Legacy VTK file of the C-alpha trace (Angstrom):
# vtk DataFile Version 3.0
C-alpha trace
ASCII
DATASET POLYDATA
POINTS 639 float
20.624 -14.237 -20.867
20.062 -17.685 -18.015
18.556 -17.051 -14.429
20.140 -20.721 -13.292
18.402 -21.535 -10.144
16.983 -18.182 -9.685
20.720 -16.863 -8.719
21.022 -13.373 -8.552
23.932 -11.653 -10.656
27.539 -11.970 -8.649
28.873 -9.186 -7.423
32.019 -6.799 -8.552
35.346 -7.625 -6.341
35.020 -4.583 -3.984
31.214 -5.279 -2.947
29.816 -7.894 -1.104
26.534 -9.825 -0.488
24.462 -9.482 2.721
21.950 -11.428 4.274
19.409 -10.839 7.227
18.928 -14.022 9.437
16.002 -14.662 11.601
16.191 -17.833 13.795
18.762 -19.227 11.607
16.456 -18.717 8.620
17.850 -16.349 5.980
15.179 -13.774 4.462
14.593 -10.132 2.720
13.224 -8.421 5.557
15.309 -5.653 7.540
13.225 -6.040 10.672
13.545 -8.720 13.586
11.336 -8.906 16.382
12.556 -8.591 19.533
12.730 -12.218 20.381
14.109 -12.899 17.419
17.756 -14.519 17.492
19.071 -11.897 15.253
21.815 -12.212 12.702
23.629 -10.193 9.869
25.971 -12.803 7.710
28.442 -10.391 5.149
30.256 -12.583 2.158
33.238 -9.954 1.903
34.989 -10.241 -1.410
38.740 -12.089 -0.427
40.532 -10.273 -2.766
39.984 -6.946 -0.186
42.349 -8.851 2.154
40.017 -7.752 5.264
41.972 -8.228 8.560
38.996 -7.861 11.126
35.019 -6.807 9.912
32.979 -4.892 12.282
29.224 -4.002 12.020
28.918 0.100 12.889
24.851 0.323 14.553
24.069 3.821 14.292
20.835 5.680 15.752
17.597 6.599 13.337
19.477 9.846 12.647
22.105 7.933 11.030
24.923 9.612 12.805
24.894 8.447 16.206
27.409 5.233 16.681
25.676 3.613 19.523
27.764 0.446 19.219
29.744 -1.852 16.558
29.874 -5.775 16.803
32.970 -8.044 15.489
31.956 -10.427 13.120
32.802 -14.093 13.746
34.573 -16.063 10.704
32.163 -18.685 9.728
34.471 -19.998 6.246
34.408 -19.832 2.684
31.586 -18.964 0.246
33.655 -19.186 -3.200
35.730 -15.950 -3.699
34.229 -14.454 -0.261
34.970 -15.082 3.281
31.839 -14.930 5.317
31.558 -13.325 8.794
28.173 -13.758 11.520
27.299 -10.636 13.497
25.060 -11.264 16.075
22.646 -8.461 17.170
21.360 -8.457 20.634
17.861 -6.738 19.665
16.822 -6.735 23.323
19.212 -4.725 24.217
18.775 -2.304 21.646
15.254 -1.982 21.772
12.520 -1.269 19.093
13.629 1.089 16.928
14.970 2.321 13.844
18.836 1.694 13.087
21.249 2.074 10.762
23.968 -0.591 10.250
27.493 0.193 8.132
30.053 -2.818 7.970
33.981 -2.157 8.333
37.006 -3.188 6.844
40.028 -3.235 9.025
43.529 -3.672 6.066
46.875 -3.620 6.292
46.995 -0.395 3.910
43.780 1.224 6.748
39.988 0.721 6.538
37.404 0.231 4.433
33.574 1.430 4.636
30.929 0.095 3.307
27.574 1.790 1.793
24.553 0.007 0.435
23.905 -0.107 -3.616
22.713 -2.010 -5.744
21.276 -5.045 -3.574
25.073 -5.209 -1.896
27.279 -3.665 -0.244
29.622 -1.086 -1.911
33.363 -0.166 -0.451
35.338 3.179 -0.393
37.328 4.597 1.639
35.113 7.422 2.267
34.020 7.610 6.208
30.996 9.829 5.791
27.619 7.973 6.668
25.629 7.575 2.692
23.567 4.634 2.199
23.685 2.658 5.242
21.529 -0.985 6.018
18.806 -0.735 7.661
16.988 -2.343 10.493
14.217 -2.368 12.446
13.477 -3.880 15.877
9.622 -4.476 16.433
7.762 -5.586 19.681
4.242 -6.483 18.104
1.967 -6.103 20.626
-1.027 -7.822 19.066
-1.366 -10.579 16.823
-0.929 -10.821 13.382
-4.124 -10.088 11.146
-4.626 -13.102 8.930
-8.214 -13.242 7.172
-7.531 -11.388 3.988
-4.444 -12.818 2.891
-4.056 -14.216 -0.221
-7.406 -12.492 -1.661
-7.463 -9.269 -3.212
-9.231 -5.934 -1.224
-11.868 -3.800 -3.471
-11.815 -0.295 -2.686
-15.730 1.226 -3.541
-16.115 5.296 -3.794
-19.812 4.444 -2.229
-21.494 7.134 -3.981
-19.920 5.699 -8.127
-20.663 1.961 -7.402
-24.278 1.022 -7.709
-27.641 2.612 -7.324
-30.035 0.597 -4.938
-32.795 1.019 -2.215
-34.738 3.890 -0.865
-32.664 6.528 0.245
-32.990 9.758 2.300
-31.731 12.495 0.427
-30.467 15.380 2.571
-31.651 19.279 1.671
-29.152 21.170 -0.271
-28.006 17.347 -2.348
-28.964 17.224 -6.154
-29.063 13.499 -7.341
-28.298 12.806 -11.628
-31.444 10.743 -12.654
-31.095 8.507 -15.689
-27.816 7.514 -17.503
-25.306 8.496 -14.695
-21.936 8.353 -17.297
-22.140 12.026 -17.526
-19.620 14.590 -15.592
-22.161 16.542 -13.299
-19.625 19.092 -12.159
-16.159 20.053 -11.685
-14.085 22.904 -10.673
-13.098 25.579 -13.009
-9.503 24.790 -12.292
-7.609 22.646 -9.553
-8.471 23.870 -6.408
-11.147 25.946 -7.325
-14.126 25.895 -4.993
-16.737 23.145 -5.842
-19.880 22.268 -3.139
-19.437 18.684 -4.100
-23.233 17.971 -3.134
-24.473 16.458 -6.944
-24.722 12.644 -5.806
-24.968 9.808 -8.591
-27.034 7.716 -6.406
-24.756 4.790 -5.285
-25.589 3.022 -1.714
-24.282 0.488 0.820
-27.282 -1.347 -0.885
-25.895 -1.530 -4.184
-22.639 -2.830 -2.871
-24.812 -5.675 -1.406
-26.428 -6.305 -4.755
-22.851 -6.655 -6.495
-21.060 -9.215 -3.572
-21.233 -12.226 -6.153
-19.471 -9.848 -8.886
-17.017 -8.507 -6.200
-16.281 -12.389 -4.977
-15.211 -13.363 -8.332
-12.113 -10.910 -8.243
-11.214 -12.842 -5.208
-11.949 -10.514 -3.010
-11.743 -10.940 0.899
-12.165 -7.368 1.989
-13.871 -4.343 0.783
-12.498 -0.830 1.659
-14.995 1.597 1.628
-14.669 5.239 1.039
-15.965 7.228 4.444
-19.783 6.476 4.732
-20.437 8.856 7.494
-22.613 11.629 7.347
-21.052 14.666 5.872
-22.395 17.523 3.292
-20.145 16.226 0.407
-20.485 13.235 -2.369
-16.787 12.388 -1.085
-17.397 12.345 2.825
-14.009 13.415 3.676
-15.782 16.832 5.577
-17.322 14.108 7.973
-20.343 16.008 9.742
-21.206 12.739 12.158
-19.044 9.969 13.122
-21.445 8.589 14.814
-24.038 8.125 12.347
-23.985 6.515 8.992
-25.094 9.031 6.225
-28.584 8.092 5.006
-28.178 8.959 1.563
-25.981 5.422 1.307
-28.826 3.581 3.141
-27.944 4.522 7.042
-26.650 2.242 9.405
-29.843 -0.411 8.791
-27.612 -0.737 5.211
-23.817 -0.864 7.011
-25.272 -3.360 9.523
-26.701 -5.352 6.119
-24.086 -4.725 4.277
-21.672 -6.482 7.111
-23.481 -9.562 7.388
-23.727 -10.218 3.349
-20.078 -9.774 3.367
-19.792 -12.234 6.000
-21.503 -15.061 4.484
-19.122 -14.646 1.588
-15.696 -14.494 3.248
-15.571 -10.994 2.808
-14.331 -8.204 5.644
-14.991 -4.532 5.819
-12.945 -2.060 5.871
-13.703 1.814 6.677
-12.262 5.066 5.977
-11.109 6.854 9.146
-10.864 10.223 8.795
-10.022 11.605 12.137
-7.824 14.543 11.165
-10.000 17.165 10.261
-13.751 17.685 10.618
-16.636 19.455 7.736
-16.980 23.134 9.049
-20.269 22.040 8.366
-20.653 19.618 10.993
-21.971 18.354 14.576
-18.416 19.427 15.999
-17.657 23.119 14.209
-21.351 23.869 13.326
-20.226 27.259 11.353
-23.271 27.260 9.615
-25.733 26.381 12.478
-27.513 23.617 10.407
-27.218 21.354 14.218
-28.778 21.767 17.363
-25.533 21.505 19.149
-23.335 24.044 20.171
-20.324 23.912 17.574
-16.687 25.194 18.410
-17.067 28.022 15.412
-20.282 29.279 18.021
-18.959 29.066 21.279
-15.644 29.143 23.231
-17.799 27.179 25.357
-18.837 24.584 23.327
-17.727 21.046 24.516
-16.099 20.770 21.021
-13.897 23.963 21.243
-10.879 22.500 22.201
-10.765 20.043 19.338
-9.776 23.038 17.304
-6.884 25.650 16.701
-8.313 28.926 16.560
-5.621 31.783 15.852
-8.158 34.883 15.951
-12.086 33.084 17.070
-14.234 32.369 15.415
-13.021 32.909 12.166
-9.159 32.470 11.688
-8.324 28.687 12.518
-6.417 25.710 11.523
-7.801 23.982 8.143
-6.421 20.841 6.459
-4.235 22.404 3.803
-5.350 25.400 4.220
-9.250 24.475 2.815
-11.055 26.282 5.582
-14.582 24.189 4.919
-11.867 21.013 6.458
-10.918 22.886 10.118
-8.225 20.946 11.617
-8.963 18.665 15.092
-6.254 17.597 17.463
-6.978 13.874 18.566
-4.499 14.295 21.136
-6.920 16.263 23.216
-8.015 14.404 26.019
-11.490 14.940 25.258
-11.268 14.487 21.703
-9.043 11.404 22.094
-12.274 9.805 23.940
-14.260 10.551 21.726
-12.656 8.445 19.310
-10.854 5.701 20.952
-12.734 5.566 24.625
-14.893 2.436 25.685
-18.133 4.133 23.548
-16.234 5.922 21.025
-16.175 6.014 17.316
-13.681 3.229 16.878
-15.808 0.831 19.463
-18.843 1.430 17.990
-18.111 -0.278 14.308
-15.912 -2.617 15.403
-19.010 -4.069 17.448
-20.889 -3.756 14.564
-18.739 -6.104 12.968
-16.146 -4.189 10.640
-12.547 -5.853 9.967
-10.673 -2.351 10.761
-10.053 0.446 9.666
-7.806 2.855 6.788
-6.629 5.736 8.309
-6.750 8.830 6.056
-3.485 11.150 6.431
-1.769 8.972 8.657
1.581 11.262 9.064
-0.918 14.126 10.610
-2.204 11.696 12.957
0.324 11.144 15.994
1.821 7.554 17.019
0.086 7.627 20.103
-2.968 8.230 18.898
-2.497 5.823 16.352
-1.532 3.056 18.786
-4.501 4.002 20.906
-6.789 3.456 17.833
-5.014 -0.147 17.503
-5.335 -1.107 21.004
-9.351 -0.362 20.969
-9.270 -2.083 17.548
-8.311 -5.132 18.593
-9.472 -5.105 21.974
-12.121 -7.908 21.239
-10.586 -9.588 19.298
-6.906 -10.014 18.252
-7.110 -10.703 14.391
-8.118 -6.631 13.466
-6.970 -4.867 10.468
-5.272 -1.242 10.619
-4.274 0.770 7.819
-2.522 4.098 7.300
-2.390 6.172 4.023
1.194 6.582 3.905
3.135 7.807 0.721
6.607 7.218 0.972
8.251 4.068 2.997
6.675 4.038 5.562
9.823 1.707 7.651
11.852 5.304 7.943
8.811 7.905 6.939
9.796 11.214 8.521
6.825 13.618 9.409
6.961 17.187 10.795
10.668 16.671 11.999
10.592 13.287 13.301
10.507 9.788 12.830
7.256 7.664 12.510
7.241 4.163 14.452
4.548 2.860 11.661
6.790 -0.541 11.722
7.896 -1.076 14.924
4.597 -3.463 16.527
2.416 -1.084 17.902
0.336 0.842 15.215
-0.159 -0.351 11.698
-0.349 -3.586 9.956
0.317 -1.919 6.351
0.132 0.874 4.240
-1.077 2.141 0.677
2.111 1.036 -1.290
2.520 3.978 -3.238
6.034 3.580 -4.070
5.152 0.170 -5.939
2.570 1.755 -7.908
5.331 4.748 -9.216
7.507 1.674 -10.002
5.318 -0.242 -11.916
4.303 2.824 -13.772
7.780 3.862 -14.619
8.387 0.155 -15.960
5.699 -0.203 -18.242
5.840 3.467 -19.580
9.662 3.069 -20.359
11.113 5.413 -17.418
13.957 3.036 -16.564
13.751 0.509 -13.089
15.347 2.336 -10.498
11.346 3.640 -9.146
10.384 -0.277 -9.199
13.566 -1.508 -8.413
13.358 0.468 -5.294
10.351 -0.881 -4.688
10.524 -4.337 -5.107
14.150 -4.401 -2.860
14.279 -1.491 -0.217
10.683 -0.786 0.122
9.508 -4.147 0.210
12.165 -5.712 2.168
12.224 -2.637 4.667
8.721 -4.119 5.859
8.763 -6.259 8.472
7.249 -9.726 7.379
4.077 -9.555 9.814
3.501 -6.034 7.328
4.442 -6.840 4.495
2.119 -9.929 3.098
-0.523 -7.683 4.620
0.492 -4.179 2.340
-2.020 -2.661 0.436
-1.037 -2.808 -2.856
-2.357 -0.729 -5.644
-2.457 0.860 -8.986
-5.253 3.349 -8.298
-7.343 5.329 -6.106
-9.653 8.615 -5.570
-6.370 10.392 -5.248
-4.337 9.864 -8.342
-5.429 9.191 -11.894
-7.052 6.588 -13.080
-4.474 3.833 -13.702
-5.827 2.929 -17.680
-5.312 6.712 -17.917
-1.763 6.897 -16.755
-1.107 4.140 -18.775
-2.383 5.068 -22.111
-3.812 8.509 -22.469
-2.583 11.977 -23.303
-0.417 13.695 -20.785
-2.934 16.136 -18.353
-0.612 19.039 -18.254
-1.486 21.935 -19.359
-5.115 20.889 -19.976
-8.094 22.474 -18.386
-10.816 20.522 -16.669
-13.195 21.564 -19.316
-10.920 19.426 -21.645
-10.276 16.499 -19.375
-13.715 16.352 -18.415
-14.101 14.948 -22.154
-10.764 13.543 -23.096
-10.611 9.669 -24.008
-8.010 7.636 -25.311
-8.139 6.689 -29.092
-9.248 2.657 -30.203
-5.893 2.384 -30.766
-4.397 3.952 -27.207
-6.824 1.986 -25.152
-5.674 -1.721 -26.498
-2.452 -0.190 -25.468
-3.484 0.561 -22.279
-5.089 -2.319 -21.174
-2.484 -4.675 -22.449
-0.042 -2.960 -20.143
-2.953 -2.857 -17.118
-2.974 -6.489 -17.693
0.744 -6.502 -16.850
0.671 -4.098 -14.296
-2.014 -6.209 -12.539
-0.138 -9.312 -12.700
3.276 -7.452 -11.214
1.019 -6.233 -8.541
-0.759 -9.031 -7.670
2.135 -11.827 -7.694
4.314 -9.512 -5.283
4.049 -10.027 -1.203
0.783 -8.084 0.011
-2.848 -7.582 -0.978
-3.730 -6.008 -4.222
-6.290 -3.612 -3.884
-8.537 -2.800 -7.018
-9.981 0.913 -6.810
-13.622 0.264 -8.348
-13.973 0.265 -12.065
-10.421 -0.338 -13.361
-10.994 -3.504 -13.811
-13.752 -2.610 -16.022
-12.273 -0.285 -17.334
-12.525 3.338 -16.553
-10.737 6.392 -17.950
-10.468 9.457 -16.354
-7.661 12.208 -15.192
-7.307 14.407 -11.777
-10.139 14.254 -9.009
-13.135 14.717 -9.823
-12.695 12.709 -13.184
-11.327 9.779 -11.713
-14.316 9.279 -9.143
-17.006 8.478 -12.122
-19.414 5.765 -11.883
-18.590 2.051 -12.229
-19.718 1.318 -16.203
-22.364 -1.431 -15.961
-23.316 -3.501 -18.766
-20.026 -1.136 -20.818
-17.566 -3.090 -18.793
-14.186 -3.810 -20.781
-14.461 -7.699 -20.778
-11.239 -8.666 -21.992
-9.321 -7.089 -18.793
-12.234 -8.133 -16.519
-11.495 -11.556 -17.342
-7.923 -11.254 -16.470
-8.616 -9.599 -13.200
-10.812 -12.405 -12.081
-8.385 -15.055 -13.684
-5.594 -13.204 -11.071
-8.141 -13.323 -8.520
-8.776 -17.373 -8.941
-4.754 -17.661 -8.964
-4.244 -15.899 -5.697
-7.289 -17.883 -4.001
-6.084 -21.369 -5.478
-1.873 -20.909 -4.562
-1.490 -20.097 -0.883
2.533 -19.019 -1.609
0.830 -15.467 -2.393
-0.806 -15.298 1.372
2.667 -15.400 2.503
5.338 -17.083 0.304
9.054 -15.678 0.510
10.039 -13.440 -2.012
12.952 -13.076 -4.214
13.661 -10.419 -7.391
15.360 -12.465 -10.015
16.418 -10.068 -12.440
15.259 -6.457 -13.999
16.421 -4.399 -16.691
14.551 -2.326 -18.837
13.511 -4.928 -20.992
12.727 -7.990 -18.428
11.569 -8.170 -15.119
11.388 -12.085 -12.907
10.704 -12.471 -9.608
9.259 -15.366 -7.520
7.424 -16.486 -4.192
8.271 -19.659 -3.085
6.332 -22.455 -1.431
7.652 -25.652 0.513
8.387 -27.453 -3.055
7.477 -24.928 -5.779
8.616 -21.263 -6.998
5.947 -19.092 -8.792
7.868 -17.022 -11.377
6.544 -13.773 -12.730
8.045 -13.040 -15.770
7.427 -9.319 -17.805
8.792 -8.915 -20.987
8.906 -5.470 -21.325
10.485 -5.177 -24.485
8.980 -4.692 -28.129
9.864 -8.127 -29.208
8.301 -11.883 -28.635
11.567 -13.829 -26.179
11.680 -17.121 -25.886
11.703 -19.022 -22.436
12.835 -22.452 -22.559
13.008 -24.275 -18.860
14.192 -27.270 -17.622
11.410 -29.185 -16.861
7.719 -28.957 -17.457
6.153 -25.614 -16.867
2.606 -25.201 -15.435
1.981 -21.584 -16.611
-0.851 -20.490 -14.510
-2.838 -17.881 -16.937
-3.368 -20.075 -19.299
-3.055 -23.192 -17.499
-1.126 -24.604 -20.335
1.822 -26.964 -19.292
4.964 -26.251 -21.722
8.580 -26.435 -21.943
8.931 -23.647 -23.622
7.187 -20.252 -24.278
7.275 -17.862 -26.881
6.491 -14.344 -24.665
4.774 -11.770 -26.603
6.074 -8.383 -26.329
4.153 -6.159 -23.615
3.058 -9.678 -21.538
3.466 -11.033 -18.209
3.054 -14.504 -17.169
3.462 -16.562 -13.972
5.265 -20.353 -14.113
5.064 -22.547 -11.569
8.316 -24.296 -10.980
10.044 -26.739 -8.830
12.677 -25.039 -6.688
15.442 -26.516 -8.788
14.765 -25.634 -12.025
15.774 -22.799 -14.467
14.981 -20.641 -17.099
16.559 -19.870 -19.935
15.732 -16.554 -21.725
16.730 -16.103 -25.385
LINES 1 640
639 0 1 2 3 4 5 6 7 8 9 10 11 12 13 14 15 16 17 18 19 20 21 22 23 24 25 26 27 28 29 30 31 32 33 34 35 36 37 38 39 40 41 42 43 44 45 46 47 48 49 50 51 52 53 54 55 56 57 58 59 60 61 62 63 64 65 66 67 68 69 70 71 72 73 74 75 76 77 78 79 80 81 82 83 84 85 86 87 88 89 90 91 92 93 94 95 96 97 98 99 100 101 102 103 104 105 106 107 108 109 110 111 112 113 114 115 116 117 118 119 120 121 122 123 124 125 126 127 128 129 130 131 132 133 134 135 136 137 138 139 140 141 142 143 144 145 146 147 148 149 150 151 152 153 154 155 156 157 158 159 160 161 162 163 164 165 166 167 168 169 170 171 172 173 174 175 176 177 178 179 180 181 182 183 184 185 186 187 188 189 190 191 192 193 194 195 196 197 198 199 200 201 202 203 204 205 206 207 208 209 210 211 212 213 214 215 216 217 218 219 220 221 222 223 224 225 226 227 228 229 230 231 232 233 234 235 236 237 238 239 240 241 242 243 244 245 246 247 248 249 250 251 252 253 254 255 256 257 258 259 260 261 262 263 264 265 266 267 268 269 270 271 272 273 274 275 276 277 278 279 280 281 282 283 284 285 286 287 288 289 290 291 292 293 294 295 296 297 298 299 300 301 302 303 304 305 306 307 308 309 310 311 312 313 314 315 316 317 318 319 320 321 322 323 324 325 326 327 328 329 330 331 332 333 334 335 336 337 338 339 340 341 342 343 344 345 346 347 348 349 350 351 352 353 354 355 356 357 358 359 360 361 362 363 364 365 366 367 368 369 370 371 372 373 374 375 376 377 378 379 380 381 382 383 384 385 386 387 388 389 390 391 392 393 394 395 396 397 398 399 400 401 402 403 404 405 406 407 408 409 410 411 412 413 414 415 416 417 418 419 420 421 422 423 424 425 426 427 428 429 430 431 432 433 434 435 436 437 438 439 440 441 442 443 444 445 446 447 448 449 450 451 452 453 454 455 456 457 458 459 460 461 462 463 464 465 466 467 468 469 470 471 472 473 474 475 476 477 478 479 480 481 482 483 484 485 486 487 488 489 490 491 492 493 494 495 496 497 498 499 500 501 502 503 504 505 506 507 508 509 510 511 512 513 514 515 516 517 518 519 520 521 522 523 524 525 526 527 528 529 530 531 532 533 534 535 536 537 538 539 540 541 542 543 544 545 546 547 548 549 550 551 552 553 554 555 556 557 558 559 560 561 562 563 564 565 566 567 568 569 570 571 572 573 574 575 576 577 578 579 580 581 582 583 584 585 586 587 588 589 590 591 592 593 594 595 596 597 598 599 600 601 602 603 604 605 606 607 608 609 610 611 612 613 614 615 616 617 618 619 620 621 622 623 624 625 626 627 628 629 630 631 632 633 634 635 636 637 638
């Protein structure tokens, strides 16, 4: 098997190659700015005998044909005829579109369908898998401060104890050793107060900034820190107050200042879709002086909520009564969040870098746009992420397409498709989901968004990645069993090796790798709450931790990972290779996903970045990933 000059596998006789061209430069992104000179290049096998070629442009529903563009023949490329299609993006306007090539033959028409990286032609005229195109009109500058670095995701209560803090009434703080599982529901979904705390604080984060920086971190993403009853803080009680058990506003200001001295930005979790029932705004239990919506129809917060039968029947998030849903599209609610003295402005002025929006698909496009506008009002280089679990470029929710990537809303999303693809690949579940993540999901993001994506392997909503890669399945097991279930030494060693490979893939793809605190130290854990155990200080898995630090250093030292071009070179169940391109060099990640060593031979001396060795050939061990720096004109022979 050879990868000559990083070439792709040749197309079969009835398949065509296609390229998106912006201002004369071909790239992988299927999105154009509205100011771009936009072109599609289609290489059609000459054997098909096409007399004319047309590109049909469909609306976002995939069925309404808006226009057709006739291709201009531009020459012969091997066994292909090349055609260029000029797209007038200004006439189309911002939006999501689908494209389908159509060929006229002496014997009729052939219709193109996107498949396996190319276009497959047949006589079926029904719209199937078409090429995608987004036209964007970015109203804000591109956030660039944290590019080329790493995001570190901290669940504050579980990271590090420090400082003297105020413990609210009703809360219980664990003393002494904090590796014990403090509480869990009898079964998933069973009631749990979540008022037991391990004692992590914002002061504790400050104490460990040198450690965090050693991972190559350029941004910290904090789980919610606003005042709330629970340890997870997704049941907000007061958006304008930092919870005193975390150190309050004093600790947040100190953390922002300490981070900036180390070149680290701070991203907060914005839970703007629901509040807690035990909150200033709802005040179901009468804890607060303010008159809450539950208490009176005359409350200033009453119209934030949707009551079917006042006061005990109301809309809540996923039917969880302690999380009544709010409507930020109501004028008073919207003003509270995005007004001149609202929530977004308050924390922006304190010095944060941006927000990650919880359940972004439950917030309206207009509200998200208003958040972005207020966030960037004084400084354009601010970032807004969204929790979106699918390909956000063509996401539909509540019966309509979202416009996350069209220029006025998000700067990136949590890249769950890439997580799924990496896990499936390393666990021997085939290549489909990884191929999808590395082609469709990656290319559908505008370049301005692509390099800011929050790439991840684990979050507070997923099982710990180490457990996923080496632990027993949780299916059919009770929470009491999962609370104490851990891997044996042999499975743990295998999982560590797989995680080192997984993080190498993640961190060399376009976007910004995101570490869920403790993953780099070897934390295990099944579903919530077992995935939220405290960081294991003094008990880290140092082999794994050293690898995370090495990858962080590689990203810091090689600017190609901030915005370098990307190309998938080869993928099958045993081998993965993809490249990032700088001006003179290609940085190639090669993964041996087989059970046997493979021999890599180079046409020149290559620098292997993880070990620092210069090699002309290398035996790549089974289950291992390596990163090679080569000239663009080099090649890799794989035996």
